Every structure is written in structure tokens, then in C-alpha cells.
C-alpha positions, 0 to 999 in steps of 0.5 A: 444770247440769241446765238446761244439759244439757237445752238442749244436748240440745234443740239436739242434737235440732234439729241431728239433725232438720235434718241427717236431713231435709237428707241424705235428699233424695228417699229415704224417711226410713224407708229412709234411717235405716240410713245415718244410724244406721250412720254414727253407729255408725261414728263412735262406734266410731272415737272410742271405740277411739281414746280407749281406745288413747290412754288405755292408751298414756298410762298407760304413759307415752307422753304424746303418743301419738295412735292416729289418727296412727299408721301402719297398719303400726305399729298392727297390733302392738296388734290381737290384744290390743285385739280381746280387750278391745274386740271389734273393731279399726280401723286408723288409716287407716280411722278415721272422722275420717281417712276424712272428711278425705280423702272429697272427694278420694276418687273411690272413696269408696263402695269405700273405705267398703265395704272398711272396713266389711268390715274392721271386721267381719272384725276380730272374726272368730274372737273371742268378739265375732264374732257381735256384729259379724257383719252390723252394716253390712249395711244401710249399702249404700254402693252402693245406688241409693237414694243416687243413680243414679251413683257420683259422685252416691252419693259426693256423698251419702256426703261429706255424710253423713260431714260431717253426722255428723262435725259433730254435737256429741257430745263434745269433738272440737275436740282430735281424738285427745286421748283426750277421749272421755268418759262424757258423749260416750257419753250423747250418742251414745246419746241421739242414736241414741234420738232418731233412732229415735224421729224415724223411727218417728214419721214411718213410721206403723205400720212404725215403731211395730213396732220402737220403744217410747216411752222413758217406757213403756220406763222404766215397764216397767223400773221395775216389774220392779225395785221394791225392788232395786238390781241384777239378774243379767240382763235379757231381752226376747224381742221386743227391737226396737231394744233401748230397753226393755233399755237402760232398765235401765242408766238406772234401776239404773245402768250396772253394776247388770245384773251378767250383761248384756242378752239379747234376740231379734228376728225382723226382721234390720234391727231386730236390727242396730239393736239391736246397734248401740244396745248399743254406742252405750250403752257396753255392751261385747260380752261384756255383751250377747247379742242373737239373730236369729230367731223367739222362739216357734218358735226361741228362742235363749237356752235355756241362759241362762234363767231371767231376773230381769227381763223386759220386752217390747212384743211385736207385737200379734196376729200370726199364728204356727204354734200348733196347726198345729205338733204339737210346740208343745203339748209345748213346756215353755213352752206345755204347762203351760197345756194349750192354745196361743194362737190361730194368728191371735193370738200375744200370749199365746204370748209371755206364756207364753214369758216366764213360763216363762223368768222366775226364781222371784224375778223380775218381768216387765212386758209390754205387751199388746193389750187383747183378751187380757184378755177374749177367750174360747176358748183365750185364756180358758183361758190366763188361767185357768191364769195366775190359778189359779196366781197368776202375775198380779201386776198389770194396768195400763191405759195411756192411748190413743195412746202408741205410734207406729203405733196409737192403741189404749189398751194395758195392762201385765201384770205377772207374778211367780212368788213373791207374798205374796197370792192376789190381782191388782192392777188400776190404771186409768192411762188418764187419766195422760197429757199431750198432746205433739205428735200423741201422748199422753205419760206424764210422770215424775209419771204414771209415779210415780203408777202405780209408787207404787200398784203398790208399795203394792198397796192400793185407791184409789177410781176408780184401783186395786183389789186383787181376790181371784183367786177373784172373778176366777174367778167373773167368768169370768177376765176381767182387763180393768181396767174390770171392776174399777176403777169410773169416776168419775161426772163428770156434773153433777146437774141440777135438773129443775124449774129446767131445765123452767122454762128450757126454757119460757122459751126456747119462749116467746122462740122464739114471740115471735120467730116472731110478730115475724118473721111481722109483718116478712114481712107488712109487706114483702109489703104494701110490694111489693104 
């Protein structure tokens, strides 16, 4: 069964790769991702809604009910109740399969789609889901010259897009309208979305790496924060990108084991939209997520929701922020306890302090960090002193190099806790825990497990892990780089110097003999020519 699933997944990925490349033509892949991902989302919510309504009606006894064949007029009767439950509404004529069926004959396809996207967003207006749907289709600009220089060319591209996304094997679509949309379909949609984002990130260089954390790193972060727990109240990521870190909790714990939902904030508008779409595609209903748009450091959106029991994050590395140029920040309750602000040119530890501030007393945070924050001096050293003296750092885990898109640097994970059983910090050297896959290194499940087991046992392992008393870290000037505490294994081979000298003497003698022979040959040649 599992083998079949993996084969099916590999086939799906191949198909996605092919259609994404065929479709984009001359459009840059990074720019075109919004069209492919947006259309995938449109198909998903159409099928999801149809399946939900069909199921409701069939339970009520209407065995042959098919929402997709209902007239718009008749469908209006169910709007209010459905919006309360699902957060949105789509009229039958505006469902993905119905629009696709007429697309080739629709000379105004771009206008049709534009109106539909406005209608879907408007269906949530005035309801609790309004802000979860607001602007979701903004990046799917069907009138953009990126799609083609003329309306005819754009519509040709849109037809291809509808057909390609509609043909993706993401569930049982052979019985259209039969309510066969299953949890398996949802898994496939979510997986397709993740794969597309990974694909675009890997070909987009630095810009892609900024919004996508590789799935195996996301999984390790989530698992570190829930050791010993089977469920958590709510999870949070202050720089959530496309949401892959948050969604890993559903995989690690189970879909309903995050009781109060998923919280995050993202500064980039396009990525913020991608994150909300990603939530829907992983079947997280609108009332179970709260993703905000804005700068977390200067304008955080979840003051009323903290503290959080599990926090994961891969914040942007060493970005600029206001720092001490903003006189209000030193009195901000998130930063004030450390007595100093992170440098204006390096916001890394500002994110760390924000996370610590919003972490529950019984919670755990796992943060991907740039290596410089572990040992640099100045304000960053003072912040580390605050963290170590107050016993907030549970572990520092060195990761292998070249895991992330857009950078080859070896990053690390800092694990924070407010309630620890010892006054020590665990250092784990996971720098060699990888296999090479394509042009990147990859943490396999076995590598993750080794790190996780070591983290859980909290004991010294030669050349791999060391538990250091915080007093010793203070004496080492609050340097928390893993290499300062975990000794590297000496892989050099012992050499017998006498044997080596004898070998060198033989080589020298052989060289001298060769030179004599060569000189004799040259002399013979010169005599013959004379």
C-alpha cells in the first residue's frame, strides 16, 4: 500500500513538473507560480465545496443531488448557511469544472475568471472568514501581460492552465459531482502544493529560499517542540512564509491535535497569500487558522493570542530592522528584559526574543538561526548572556551545510524553554547528518531521529553531543557555537615516519635513475642528429 502511494506520489510530481514547465513558456517560473498555485486552489475549493454540499444533501435523503448541476438561482438558497460552515460560497456556474468545460468557447474567459474570483472573495464579506479570504486571488492576475500580449493569447494560456490543473490526478474526478472528494484527495492537493513551492523555490535561487523551508527541516522543528506531547493548544510562527512549518504539526501530531489552531505572520504580501491558500489546501478550515500580514518585529498582530505552546520559525537571516533607531522598542515588553536591542543590521536575535516572550511556560520553541548569532560580540553577546543566565536555552543543534534553497551556509537550531529540569544547555553536532540529493543535502528520517533521540536523552555522546553547565558557558564568554563544546573526531591516519622516509628515499632513487636514463637517451639522439 505504502509503495503504491509513493509511486503515485512520484508520478504526480513528474506530471506537475511537466505541466508547470510546459505552461509557463517564456514566463519566469517564479512569477508564474501564482498562476499555477492560484488555479490549483480554485480547483480545490470548487471540489471541496461540491463534495461537502452533496454529502449534506444525500444525508438528508436526496440521493441523486449534484450541486454542480444546480441552477445558480436554486443554489442561492443555501448560501448563508454554507458560508457559516465553510467560510465561502461558489455558485454552480462558477465552479472550476463548469468554467473549464466552457473555457474554449468563452471569448471573454479572462473577464469570466476575474469576476468569479471577485465573487468568491465577496462571498466571505461580513462573515468571520472575511479576512481569511480577502485578497487571496490578487496574485492571479488574469489580465497580466505576463500571460500574453493580447486578450486572445492570454485566454489561450488560461485554457491551457485550466486543462492542465483539471487533469492532475488529485482524487476521483472520473465521477464528477458524486461527492467522491476524500481525505486522500486533500492529502494529494496539499502534497501537490508543497511540491510546486519546493520546485519553484529550488529554481528561484535566493528569493525562493526566503519563503520555503525544506520539508524535512520543518518536520524536525515541529517534532523538537512536541517531544512527550500528543497534542498542543496552538502553534505559532512569526515569520511563517508559505506556512510549511506550521502545517507540519498536523502531520507530526495528527490533524485534530492542534486544538486551537495555527497562528502566523508574514511580511511579504504574495507569500502571505500563499500561506493562507496552503492552509485551505491542507484542509485547515478558516476558523482554525489566523495568518496576519505585516512586520512582526515592529507591528505584531497576535498580542491577544499569546502565549503559544509550540513555536517554530525560520526567520530571514540577518535582515535590517529599526533597532535602537526606534526609541519605543527598548521599552517593548518583548525586548526590554534583555536590556539591549539586536543590532540594526542583524534582526536575528530580535526574532528570538519576540518568540521567547510569546512562548508559554510549558512550551518549546525551535528556531533556525544564522551561525553568527552564536558567537558574535556586542549587543548579540549581551542578548545571549540574558538567555543563558535565565536558563532559557534548552539546546543548540548544528545542522549540515547546503540544506536550504538560496544559501549553502550551515545553519543551526536554537531550542528555547521556560521550564527546564537542569541549569545546562545541550549541544548537538548534526553537521554530518545528511545525504546528498540532487544539488542539495537532505536530512533523512534516520538523521532526524538520531538528532531527536539525542535531544530527548540529554546526555553526552562522544563527538556528537555534550551537556554543558551554563556556568561554563558564561566562562566561555557566552559563546554558544556547537563546535566550541563538541569535539570533532580525529579522522587523520597515524603515519610511521621511518617507513615514510624509506618510501621517500626509494622514490628519490627511482627519480635519479630515470633522470640518468633520460639523459642517456637525449645524448644518443643528439649524436645521431650530428
